N, C-alpha and C positions, 0 to 999 in steps of 0.2 A: 505494499500498501505506498502511496506517497502522502506522509504521515503530515507534510504541510497543508496539505489541503484538509486533514481533518480537523474537530473538533479536540479539546483537551482531554475530556473525558472517553470521546470512541477511543482516542490512540492508546491510553491505559484500560479500556476494557481489553484493545484488541493484543495487549501484553500482557493480559493476565495480572495487573497492577493497581497499586492502588496508591493515594496520597503517603501511605504508611510505610509504603516500600512494600518490598518480598519479602517471603520467610525464608529462616534458616534451608529448611529442604529445599524451595523452589530456586534458591541462589547454586545449590549443589545439583541440581537436576539440571540447570541450564547450563553450568559450567561444563558438564558432560556432554551436553548434547552440542553446543557452542563451541564450547571451547574457550582458553584463557585470551583476553582485549589484548594480543600481539600482536605484531606483522612475524608470518611464519618465516624461517631462515630456508632460503633454499640452497640446496646440496652444489658446492663447489666441484670444480675439476681439479682432481689432485695436482700438485705442482708436478710429480715426476710425469704424468700424462702430458701437462702442456708443455713440458720441456721435449718428450717425445716429437710431441707434434710439429716440431718445427723442422725436422728431418724430412717430413714427405715434401719438401720444394723439389722438384725435379734436377735444379741445378746442383740442390746440395748431394742430391741421390749420385749426380755422376761425380762428381768429386770425392764423394765417399769411396765409390768405385775404384778412381781412379789412385787414389790414397790408400788404398786394401792392395791393389797389384803393386803400387811402389813398395809397400812394406813386404810383400810377399818377396819380390825381386829383391830386397834387400836396402832398397834405399828410403832408409829410416828418418833421414833429416826430412825430405820433401813430406813424408806422410805427415810427421808429427805437426809441421808448418800447418799444412790444410787443417788436421784437425784441432790445433788451436784455434786457430781463426773461426771454423764452425761452430765452436763450442761459445765462444765469446758470444757471437751473435745469437746462438739460442739463449743465451743466460739475459741478453736484454729483451728478448722477444718475451721472455715469461714475468720480467721485473716490469715490464710494461701492461704487461695482460693484468696483473694481478693489482697493480694499482687502480684499475678501472673496476673494481668490484664492490666499493666501498660505498656504492648509493643510497642500498638495503639499509646496511648498516647506521648509516646516519639516520634515514625515518626512523627506524628503532630507536635512537636515541632522542627522538622529540617526543616521545610517550611521557604523557605525567606520569609522576612517579608513584603518587597517591591521589584519592579522592574520598570527598565528604558527601555520605550516603546515609539515607534513612533506610531502615530495616529494623520490619517488625515496630514501626513508630519510634526506634531510638535512632541517634546522630551516632554516626562513627565514620573514624577513617578507616579506608581498606587499599592495599594495593591495586593501583589502577589496572593492571593486568587480571583482576578477581571481578571486575564489571562485569555484569550479565546485562543483556535486553527486557526491560522492566524495572532496573533499577531508579531509583529517585536520588538525581545527584544535585547539592547544594553550591554556588559558585559565588564568589565575590572576586571583587578588584583585584587582581595580581594571580590569580589561580589561572591554570592551563586547564582547557577543556578535556577532561579524560576521554570521551565516548563522544557520539553523534548523540543528537537528542532531538526531541521537541519540548518547547518551553511552556511550562504550567504556569509558573508565575515570572515577572521580568520588572525589576525596577531599576529606572534610568540607565538598562544595560546596555553598555558599547564592548563590542567583540572586535580587536585586531584579527582578520580573517584574511591578512595579505597573502600568509603562504599558502591559501588555497585560493583567493580570488585574482590577486593582483591588484589590488586595490590598495591605496597606500591610508587610506583613513579608516578609522572604526566604524564597523556597521553598529547601526543602531538597531535594537530587536525590541520586540514587542509580543504578544501571544495571541495576535488577530489570525483566524483563518484566511489560508490565501486559497482564491478560488481556482482561478488559471495556474496552467503549468510555468515555472521560471525555474532560471537557473541557480543555482548554489548562490551566487552574491544576491540575490533578492529574496531568497528565504530565509525575511527576518525573523520568521517564530520559530528559526531552529537554531543550534549551536552545533560547531563540529570539532572533531577530537584534532587535539595539538595547536587549536586557535588560542588566544588570551583574551581574557576579561581586561578590559582596561577601565570600567566604571562600572559602577551599579553592585546588582546584585542579582542572583536568579535560583529558580528550581526548574528541574527538568527530568525526564523521563528519559530513561536512555532507549533509544531505537535502534542503533548500530556500532558494532563493536569488531574490531581486527579488521577482516578483510571486507565487513559488509560496512565499516565505516569510510567517509571518502577518503581519507589518508591511504585504508588501506587498499580501495580499490586504485588507486594511483602507484601505491607498488606493485602491484600486479601489473598495472601498465608499464611499468619499470623492466618488470621480467620480461615481459613479452615483447617489448620495442624492438626492433629489430638493431643490431648494433651494426651501424654502414660503414662500411669498408672506404679509403678515401679513394678520388679518382686514379692518384700515384700509385695506390695500393694493387689496385683493381689490374691496371694497365701492366706493374712488374710483374704481377702475378700472373696474368694471361702470358706474360713475355718469357717468363722462366719458365715456364710449361713447352710453349713452343721452342724455345733454345735448347732445353734440356734434351728434349727428345731429337730434335736436330743434330746435336752435338754426339749422342750414342749413336744416332744410324750413319754419320760421318765417319766417325772414330772405325767403327764395327768393317764400313764400307773400306776405308782406306787399309784395316790390318786383314781383311779378306785379298786387297790387290798384290799386297806385300806377298801373304801367305801365297798366293797363286804363283808369282813370278817366280817365288824361290822352288816351287814345286815343278813347274815346268820347265824350268833353267836346266842346264846342264852344268854350274859351277859348282867345282865340288867344295861345298861348307858343310859345316856344323847346324845340321836344320833346327836342333834343339835351341842352340844359340843364336840363332838368325831368326827364328820365331819369337823368341824373348826380346832381340832387339825391334821385333816389328809392332809389339805388343807395348814398347815403350814407347817407340814412334807414336803410337795411338793414344795414350795416356798423358803424352806431351801437347798434342793437339786440346785433348779436354780440359787441361789444365789453360792454354793459350786462349782460348773461347770463352772459356767461363772468368768475367772480373770479379775476381773471388772477394776485392773489397767493397764492391757495389752497394751491398746495404750499410756496409758500415760509414762510407761517403756519404749516401742519401742521410741518412742518420745526422751527421755532422754539421752537414750543410742545412739539414731542417736545425739542429740546434743553433745554426749561426743566426739564422729566421727567427729564432726564439727570443735573443737576446735583443735583435734590433726591434720586434715587434714589445718587449718590454717594456722598452723607452716610449712606446706609444701607448701606453696603459694596459695592454693587452698581456697576460700570464698564459702560456700555453701549456698543457696539462698534457697532451697527449702528441707527440710532435707530427705526424702525418696530418693534424689540423693547419700547419703552416701552410703546408701547400694545398688544402682543401680550400682554406680561405682565396686563394688566389683564383681558381677557378669557379666562386659562387656567383649564382646568378640570382639569386633570390634571398632578401636578407627579410627575415621575419621577426618584428622589432616590438618589445614593450613601447609603452609612451612614457608612465610615467618614471622620471629619473633618468630616462634614458634620450628619449629626444625631449623630454623638458626635464625644467632644472629641480624636480620633485620638492619644490618649495611653494607654498599659495602666495600670491602678493596681490595685494590691490591695486589694482587696474584703472579702475574708472573710479567715479562715485556721482551723484547727483545731490543738490540741496535747493529745495524751493528759494532760490534768490535771483532778483533780478540783476545783481553784477555777474558780468561775464569773468572778469580775471576772482578765481577762487583759490585759496589757500596761497597768497601770494607769499613769499620768502621773508616779506616783513609781518610781526605778528599781529604790529599794532594796527594794520590793515584788515584783518579777518573781522567777519562779523559775528554776530553771535551763536549763527547756525553752523560756521568749521568748528567754534569752539566748543559748543556742545557737541556736535556729532563725533569730535575728538575725544573728548572726555564721555561718553558711552561708549565707545569703541574699545576704549584703554582701560577703564574702570569695571565696565561691566562684563571680566574678562578674566578665565582662571590661567592664563599661559603666565611666562615669566623667561627670564633667563637665568643658567646658576651660576654656581661662584667660578667656573670657569669659561663663563661666558656663552654657553651653550645654550641654545632655545630646548625649552621644557612646556609641552603641554598640546593642545589640540591645534594641528596645522593650521586650521583658517583661524585662529585665536591670536596664535602667533603672528600670523601677516598681518592682524589691526596692531597688534601693539610694534611690528617692525612699520607699520604706516603712519603712528603716532611719532616714532622715532625720527621715521624719514621727513615727515612736515616741521622739527624742529621742539617737538613736546613730550619730553622724556618721560615715558610713561609709569615710572617708579617715582618721579616728582610729583607727580598728579595723585598717586598712590599713597605717598605721603601725606601730602597736604589733605585729600579727603579719602581717610578710611573708611573701607568696606563695615558697616552696622549691621546688615543684615543683608539674606538675599535667599532669592528661590532657583535651586540650581535647575539647569535647562533639563529635560526631559523629552522626548519622541512624539507626547500626546499634546501638550501644549506648544511645543517646539518654541520656547520662550527659555530665557535666561533674565533675572532682575536682581539688581542690588539698591543695597539703601545707602544713600552718604549725604554730608549735608554741607551746604554751599551756603557762605556768608550767614551764617546762622538758620538756614531754611532748609529742612530736609526734601530730598528729590528721590525719587524712584527710577531708576536708570533702567530702560528696558532694552533687550536685543534679540529678533530675531527673525523667521522666515518672512517675506514680503506678504506673502497671502494672509498667513493669521494677524499680522501687525497693522496691515489696510482695516482688515476686517472690525477690529479691536481699537484703534484709533481714534479720537474724537475733534482733535484740534492740530494745528500745522503750524510750525514754526519760520514764518516768511518773511526775510529781512530782519530778523529778530524780532519779530511780533506774531504772536499766538492768534491765528484763526480760525474759524469752524473746518473742521477738515469735510469740505461739501462732495456731492458728486463729482463733480469740474475737477475738483482737488484728485479725486479717485482716479479718476481718469490719468489723469496727467503722471501719477505713481505708476498706475497700473502699464500705461504706454512704456514708461521708464524702464520699468522690470521684464515687459516683453523683449524691448531693443536689446537690454542687458543678455536675456535668458538665450536670444538666435544666435549671440557669438559665442553660447556656451558657457559663461560666466555664472559663478557662484553671486546669488544676489544675498544683502543680509542688511533689514532695515531696523532704524534705530529712534526711542524715544525717550521720553521724562513724563514726570507727574509728580507736581507737588503735593505733598503730603504732612498730615502733622502729628503721627503716632511714630511710635518708637519699634513696632512690629510689622509686617508685611505678608500678605497672603495672597491666593489666587486671582482674588476678588479685586486687588489694586491694580490689574494689567488689563484695566479697561478704562476708556476716555483718556487715554493721554496724547501728549503732543508728540508728532511724528516730525523726525529731524531731517532724515536723509535716507540715502540709500549708499552702499561699498557694493562694487561689483569686482570680483577677482578669481585669478586662474591660477592653475600651475603654468607659468610662461615656458614658452620652448628658449632651448638652450640657445644663442644667439650663432654659434659656428655650425647650427643644426644646418640651415638652409643652405649654406654653399655646401656640405656633405650631400646632401640629398640631390643638388646640381652634378656633383662631382658622380656619386655613385652613378645616375640616369647617363653620361657621358660615357662611363664604362660599361654600360649595358646590363647595370645591376636596377631591378625592382626592388623597392623597399615597401614592405607591406607592415602594418601596424594591426597588432595583436594584443589587444589589452582589456583588462576586466572592467572598465571605468563605462561610463554609459554613450549611446553611440555620438547624441546632440554634439558631446565634450570632443569625444575621439574625433567625429568629423570637421568640426571647427578647428581642431590644431592641425590635425591633416591638409586642409585645404592651405591654410594658413604659412605652413612652413615648405608648401609645394609636394609632398608625399601624395596628393590627390590629383590628377589630372582631371583633365574636361570630363573624358568619357566613363573616369571612376566613379565608383559606389561605395558605399558602406554598408555592411550588414549585420547584425545582431546573429549570438550563438543560436538562439532559438530559431530566426529566420534559416541558417544555417543547416541546422537539424532538418526542416523541413525538405533542404534539397537532396535530390538522390546524386550519387558519384556523378553520374554522365549529367545533369544538371550543374553542379560544381564544376565540374571539367570545363563545361561551356562558357559558363562565365570567370573563372578563375582567375584569367589576367586583367579583367578590370575591376575587381574586388582589392581594395587598396587597403581599407579599413576593418576590420573585425572587432565588434564589441561585445561587452558582457560573455565571455565567452567561457568554457569549460576545459577541461584539460582533454577530454575525449575531442573536441571541437579542436584541440591545436595538433593535436597528433593526425588528425583527418587535414588540416590543410596543410601541414610538412609533405604527406604523402600524396595529396593532391598536385602537389608541385613537381615532386617525384616523379610521379607517372608521367608526367610532361617532359621528363629527361632533365630536369633542371637543379643546379645543386644547391643545395636550400641551408641557409643557416637562419638559427632560430637564437632569438636572447632569453632570457628568462632568472626570476631570483627568488619565486616561490616554488614550497613543494609540488604545485599543481604546475609549475612549469616541466619537471624534471620529466618525464615519459617523453614531453615532443624534444625535450635536447637531447635525448639518448636516440630519438628516431631522426631527428633531423642528420644532414650530413656534416654539418659541424654544430656542437652547442655551446652557445657562450652563456655563459653564467654570469652575473652581475657580481662586484666585490661585497656589495652591503647586502648581496643576499642569503639565502639559507644554507646551509651544509650540503644540503640533500641537491640543489640545484648546483651548486661549483662541482660536486662530487659526479654530477650525471653529464657534466660540460666536458667539453675539451678544450676550451678557452675561457679564461675568468676577464673580465675587465675590471680594472681596479677602479677605474672613475667613472664606473656607467653608464659611460659616453658612447652615444651613436656616431659621431665624430672620430671615437678610437675605431670604432670597427670599421668604418670606411680607410681609413691609414693601414688600418692592419692588412686591409685586402691588396693594397699597393704593396707592402710586405711581400705578402704570400705569392704573388704575381711575379714579382723580380727572386723569389726563393725558385718556385717552379723554372722561371729562365734557368737559372743558373745551377739547377738541376738537372735540367736537359743538356746543358753545356757540359757539364761533368760526366754527364752520360756519353753524350757523342765522344769525348775526349778518349774515354775510356774503350770503346767500344771501337773508336777509329784505329787506337793502336792494337787491337787484338785481331782485327782485321786484316791490319798489314802483317802481322806475324801468321794468322792463318793464311794468307795466299802466299807467303814464302814458303810455309811448310807445303803445302798443295805443290805447289810447283816445283817443288824438291822430289815429290810422291810420283809427278807425272812424268818427270825426265829422270825417275831412277839416281837423285842425287842422294847424299846423306842428310839424315836430319839436321838442320842449320840450327837447332835451339835444343840443351838439354831441358828438363822438365824443371829446375834448379833453377835455370837463368828465368826461366819463363814464371815460376813463381817469386820470384825475386823482383822481376819487373811489376807485376800484379798487384803485390803489396807493398812492396816500399817505395820504388822508385813514380809508381801511378799516382797512387795515393795523396801525395802533398800537390801537386797540380792540379787535381781533379777539385781538393778541399779549397785551393786558392781561388778555383773558378765559382766558387761557391759564396766566396765575398765581393764577385762584381756588382756595381753599382745599378741603380734603375736605369732600364731604358729611358728615353727620354718621353715616346708613347705609352707606357706603364698602366694608364689610367685613361687612355684613349682608345683601348683597344676593345673590344665586345669578350664579354668572359669565352674559354675555351667550351666548347662541342664536348660532351660527357663523355662521347664515342671517340673522340682524338688521341689517335696512338702515342707513345713517346716519341717517335722519329717526325711527327708531323712536322709541319711547319717550315721546310728545308733543312730540320735535322739530319735525317735520313741520307738526304742529298749530299750534306756535310761530311757523315759519317763516311761513305760509299769513296766520295772523292780523296779526301783525306788517307783513308785506309788504301785506296789503290797506289797513291802517291808512296807511301810508305814503303807498301807490299815492294813495289818495282826498286828503290835503292837497295833494299834487304835485300833483295834477289841479285842485282849487280854485285854487291858486296860482296856476298857468298860467293859467286861465282869468282870473283878476283882472289879471296882465300884460296877456294878447291886448287887454285893452280899451282897452290905450295903444297897443299894439305890439307886433310880432312877437318883436323883441328884446328887450322891458320882460317880455315872458311867457318868453324863454327864460330871464332871470336871474331871475325869481320862480321858476320850476320850479328851477333849479339850486341855488338857495339853501335853499328849502325841504327839496330831498332831502337835501341835504350835510348840513344841522341836524339832521333828523328820524334821518337812518342813525347820526350821529355819536352823538346821545340817547340812541337805542335799547341802546346800551351796558349802561346801567341794569337796563333790565328780562331785559336778555338774559343777566345774570348767574345768571339760574334760571328754569326753565318752570312752578316751582311759586310758589317765593315774591315777593313784591312788591319794589320797589327797596326802601323803609322795610325790608320784614322781613329781607331778606337783609345790610342794615345800608350806607348810603351811602358811609362812611367804611371799612368792612372790606376795602376793596382799595383800596389808594392807588396802585396800577398804571391803574385803570381812570379816577381822578378826574385822576392824569397826564396819560394819553392824549388825554382827552374836552378836557382845557384845551389840549394842544397841534394838536388836531387844529380847534381854534376859531379858532389862530393860522394857523394856514397856509389856512384859508379866508379870514381875514381878507387874506391878501396878494391874493389873487384879485380886490379890489374897490379895491384902491388904484391910483394912475390909471396906472402903467407897465403893470398888468398886465391890467388890465380889458379890453383888445381882442383879446389872448390867450385869454381864456376868455368872449370875447361878453357881457361887462356894458357896457349902454350906462351913460355919462355922467348921464342923467336917472334914475338908480336909485340913491336916498336911502334916507335912514334912517327913512321910513315905512313905505316898502315891504321894506325890511329888517325892522321890527317885525313887522311882517303875514305876512309869512315864518316868523319866528321863533315867532310867537306859534301859526300852524297846526303846525309841529313838535313844540310842546311839549305840543299839544292831543293828536297823534296817541301819545305817551309816556306820556301820563297815562291814554290809552285802552287801551294794551295792559297796564298793570296794573290796570285796573279787569277787564277780560277777563279775568285770571286770579284776580281774586276772584270772580266768575262763576261760573268752572270750578270752583272751591274749593267752594262752596257745594252 
């Protein structure tokens, strides 16, 4: 049953309860049937299983096979190096996975530890986990609500439900029956588990515990929400599988060709030794083709992006999120605090005064209307500043004391001069607050409240300092102004006063007072948001507002900041529920604002965009946002939000600012560009080695490299230049390009062409170098090929910095990390030609300075040719 649609007695009857609470027997029976009021723990995948799953990758399997063969053949050092690299990658993967399992733990921590209940007519404290449906719970200010329930009594009750609804202001509650179907934020006769009572007291009957409570439903959605792989992860996974299979087939084919040649040749050779050599040759190809350090390099480049994003107030919790941001095409953002300042501010006012200039900087020019409006706003007010200068109290009332300070009348000075003598606190039925003060020996009741109630109760109006009768004409003037403010989604309050002669006040005194004026306030947009919305649109990103606030307010903000364009519309969560998936898909691109949404709505919106192939970012700060944050391609938690939201997110904004998201997108795009540059650098070098090996196979030459030489290049000599490429600055057009298409491959956008051109050029000069060395001996051929390959691969760092610009076009000295990496790589290569290392790296003593100059010259020729090829493409 929808308990908010039912009367109090009907709900009590439905749950077989009464005002005196449940009996001990009823509690025990329901505990047995319903279970404890806590979120069930989901069984986690054991760490050992996560560790083993990292070895399912096809490229990892090929490397394991290669390392195993080398171990059997006695090549222990090569095998150990491969095993260490794979082990490190597996550990990193497991650590990242374990960090992502904390969302449900944070939800459990939000449970209220104890609850005050009535059982058998007696008040008692019990553990919140022992509550059952039908229990009668009492609440007062400062209590966390321990379970969902229908209110039986509510005295001036205000509950902060922001973690569920996304609204920044506390919700006012009452016990009235609600006729129509409404969202959680509008169920004002109910309270929900883990929300906080900020004012008043109440009694309610528990209607939902554990998984049947709203917070429990969210926990279930977090469990079932699909953890999305990033575009880069999907592309690398797909590429790894294809590359792994291709390498295995290539190795088998080459092994078969060499064995076939031996079998059908007339040469007098030891077949066992020859077959083992052929096997080692095939293993060398596997080592040459697989970029062993690829995952580590990608991780490091992502980490560099993480540090850059931290400077933009974006903390990355999951490294792949850096790249995902770069391909984001839709940003679903909250309103309060993200697009707006999360600070209610008086932006307009109305006083029935003939003077055009109101609230002039010179107080002596103020009329009695201005003075009285400020007095009522600041004195009939419970907010203040604490000792540290922080604002304390209801955001609406804080806006009023800030308004007083802004106009040059310190509220505390007024309170000291006109102390409060009596009060009638605000409640949701009267919609009024009144306080009693003495002004120049005359007692006055100051009244603040909703315009509709104030207009109805007023008897007079203050006009140019004179009290006039509040006629129908004046009522129309005030109503017209109130409507004008409301159309702009401004929150309006009315102010009045009444002279009285007694020391006590009651509700009857709140009639026939003098109406002074109105204030209009709103949570204003952040100043920088306007330009960020424009920048997002120029980058091909659609911003969408998803908020728990009212439709009118959200729509007004959306149009003001440029988020809503001419054909865009706004809908509520209830209107969304009425749309089928097909209808939603049809309207989706025109819906820019969603108001009064539920957690289910948020996940549905994200999934709808994902069905269209869009990479979707979702911001959130409350528990209600957690499932959608996990479902989104990139979840963005707010620094001021709940732990549940942060743990479900891939990125956290420390300043809760939409502007920071757009800046982070720019960093993400640059990071992806740099990852592609690093990948193209690695694969171009590997392609050059494979071309040289295949050439040797076809023409029956000796293997140009040893497995250890190739492993040395891949793990030691390649890593630093690839990482240095990850430090490249942003391209000038980075935020003017449209987002990458989700199906776009790693080698799209000219990357594959660059890999092929550079790889072929490296392969050609290595073959030439190998041939020159073979004229002396097989050992010399290996030394020449190894030297040319390592130098050509290192020097290609310069042309790899851009697929379009030449080395000089980009600027040789514009990336100091590239210069440092190349210098270190040359130093590492120098170690291989030292006397004690030559034998290890198969470099004979006969290899001298002349041979080195030839190999170096060939490497330089290849690099120059790479830049020449770019110039031809430009023309």
